[in-house]
C-alpha positions as CSV (number, residue, x, y, z in Angstrom):
1,X,111.4,101.8,102.0
2,X,109.7,105.2,101.3
3,X,110.9,108.3,99.6
4,X,108.7,111.4,99.7
5,X,108.5,113.3,96.4
6,X,106.8,116.6,95.5
7,X,104.7,114.6,93.1
8,X,104.0,111.5,95.2
9,X,106.1,108.7,96.8
10,X,108.4,105.9,95.9
11,X,107.8,103.1,98.3
12,X,107.9,99.4,98.8
13,X,105.3,97.3,97.0
14,X,102.3,96.2,99.2
15,X,100.0,93.3,98.7
16,X,97.2,95.8,98.6
17,X,98.7,97.2,95.3
18,X,97.6,94.2,93.2
19,X,94.4,95.8,91.8
20,X,96.1,99.1,91.0
21,X,99.2,97.5,89.5
22,X,97.1,95.2,87.3
23,X,94.9,98.0,86.1
24,X,97.8,100.4,85.3
25,X,100.3,97.9,83.9
26,X,97.8,96.4,81.5
27,X,98.6,98.9,78.7
28,X,100.2,98.1,75.4
29,X,101.9,101.6,75.2
30,X,103.8,100.8,78.4
31,X,104.6,97.2,77.4
32,X,106.1,98.2,74.1
33,X,108.8,100.2,75.9
34,X,109.8,97.6,78.5
35,X,111.7,94.4,78.7
36,X,110.2,91.0,77.8
37,X,109.8,90.1,81.4
38,X,106.9,92.6,81.6
39,X,103.9,90.7,80.3
40,X,101.1,91.9,78.1
41,X,98.2,91.5,78.9
42,X,99.0,92.2,82.5
43,X,96.7,90.3,84.9
44,X,96.0,90.3,88.6
45,X,97.9,87.0,88.8
46,X,100.9,88.8,87.2
47,X,100.6,91.6,89.7
48,X,100.3,89.2,92.7
49,X,103.3,87.2,91.6
50,X,105.4,90.3,91.0
51,X,104.6,91.9,94.3
52,X,105.2,88.6,96.1
53,X,108.6,88.2,94.4
54,X,109.7,91.8,95.1
55,X,108.7,91.6,98.8
56,X,111.1,88.6,99.3
57,X,114.1,90.1,97.4
58,X,117.1,91.1,99.4
59,X,118.2,93.8,99.0
60,X,115.0,95.5,98.0
61,X,115.6,97.2,94.6
62,X,112.1,97.3,93.0
63,X,109.6,99.9,94.2
64,X,106.1,101.3,93.5
65,X,105.6,104.9,92.3
66,X,102.6,106.0,94.2
67,X,100.3,109.1,93.8
68,X,97.8,109.6,96.6
69,X,98.9,106.3,98.0
70,X,97.8,104.5,94.8
71,X,100.5,102.5,92.9
72,X,100.6,104.0,89.4
73,X,104.1,102.8,88.2
74,X,107.2,101.1,89.1
75,X,110.9,101.8,89.4
76,X,113.9,99.6,90.2
77,X,117.5,98.8,89.6
78,X,119.5,95.7,89.1
79,X,122.8,95.4,91.0
80,X,125.7,93.7,89.3
81,X,128.3,91.3,90.6
82,X,132.0,91.0,90.3
83,X,133.9,93.9,88.6
84,X,130.6,95.6,87.8
85,X,129.5,95.7,91.5
86,X,129.6,99.5,91.5
87,X,127.2,99.7,88.6
88,X,123.4,99.1,88.3
89,X,120.9,99.3,85.5
90,X,117.7,101.3,86.4
91,X,114.3,101.0,84.8
92,X,110.9,102.5,85.3
93,X,107.3,102.9,84.0
94,X,104.4,105.1,84.8
95,X,100.7,104.7,84.0
96,X,99.7,106.6,80.9
97,X,97.2,108.9,82.7
98,X,100.0,110.3,84.8
99,X,102.5,111.0,81.9
100,X,103.7,114.6,81.5
101,X,103.5,115.6,85.2
102,X,107.2,115.2,86.2
103,X,106.4,112.2,88.4
104,X,108.9,109.9,86.7
105,X,111.7,112.5,86.7
106,X,111.1,113.0,90.5
107,X,111.1,109.3,91.1
108,X,114.2,108.7,89.0
109,X,116.2,111.4,90.8
110,X,115.2,110.1,94.2
111,X,115.9,106.4,93.5
112,X,119.2,107.2,91.7
113,X,120.3,109.1,94.9
114,X,119.0,106.3,97.1
115,X,120.8,103.5,95.0
116,X,124.1,105.4,95.0
117,X,124.1,106.1,98.7
118,X,122.7,102.8,99.9
119,X,124.7,100.5,97.7
120,X,128.0,102.4,97.2
121,X,127.4,102.7,93.4
122,X,129.5,104.9,91.2
123,X,127.5,104.4,88.0
124,X,123.8,103.9,87.2
125,X,122.6,103.5,83.6
126,X,119.4,103.0,81.7
127,X,118.9,101.6,78.2
128,X,115.6,102.8,76.8
129,X,114.5,102.1,73.2
130,X,115.7,105.0,71.0
131,X,112.2,105.8,69.8
132,X,111.1,106.5,73.5
133,X,112.0,110.2,73.3
134,X,110.0,110.9,76.5
135,X,112.0,108.4,78.5
136,X,115.3,109.9,77.2
137,X,114.1,113.3,78.2
138,X,113.3,112.0,81.7
139,X,116.8,110.7,82.0
140,X,118.3,113.9,80.8
141,X,116.2,116.0,83.3
142,X,117.3,113.6,86.1
143,X,121.0,114.3,85.3
144,X,121.8,111.3,83.2
145,X,124.1,111.8,80.2
146,X,123.8,110.1,76.8
147,X,126.7,107.7,76.7
148,X,126.1,106.0,73.4
149,X,123.7,104.6,70.8
150,X,123.2,100.9,70.3
151,X,122.6,99.1,67.1
152,X,119.4,97.2,66.4
153,X,120.3,94.5,68.9
154,X,117.0,94.7,70.8
155,X,113.6,93.6,69.6
156,X,110.1,94.9,70.5
157,X,108.4,93.7,68.3
158,X,111.0,94.0,65.6
159,X,114.8,94.7,65.9
160,X,115.2,98.2,67.2
161,X,118.0,100.5,68.3
162,X,118.5,101.6,71.9
163,X,120.4,104.3,73.6
164,X,122.6,104.2,76.8
165,X,122.2,106.9,79.4
166,X,124.5,107.1,82.5
167,X,124.5,108.9,85.8
168,X,127.6,108.8,87.8
169,X,128.2,109.5,91.5
170,X,129.5,112.9,92.3
171,X,133.0,113.4,90.9
172,X,132.8,110.7,88.3
173,X,131.8,111.4,84.7
174,X,130.8,109.0,82.0
175,X,132.8,108.9,78.8
176,X,131.6,111.1,76.0
177,X,129.9,109.3,73.1
178,X,132.5,108.0,70.7
179,X,135.4,107.9,73.2
């Protein structure tokens, strides 16, 4: 898969991305804002294992964010079964030297559209940590709406609050906070 962006590309992970992934992902500032499955320190072995796993996953839902054909981040979504089969959770990260350039916003818009169109989704949501104001701003710029605030039911490294942001397919609207 490849989506052309004005700031780079979103594409399938390649085995040649191991060095770039390991170099860019091995960052405590990134790790602090991601789920526990994202290791720190991040090694070449972690990168190799991750790329191998994503290349065998069907359907493909995890992608590299590339600038000048160098993998500098990742974005992906998790499809849900059963009655939640029209929903997916999306997540992303970008190497710190590339922050503030609109790359993540472009990637999020493109992958959101791709996920909705390719998988018949009506709702995509993200749950960043509440302290991650930059990620919340990316979601807002990509058309996501704040759906609610979560209590301190998440930990990194101590219990912390999160926020839920939602983007619905055309015509559908998330409920307003508190409703």
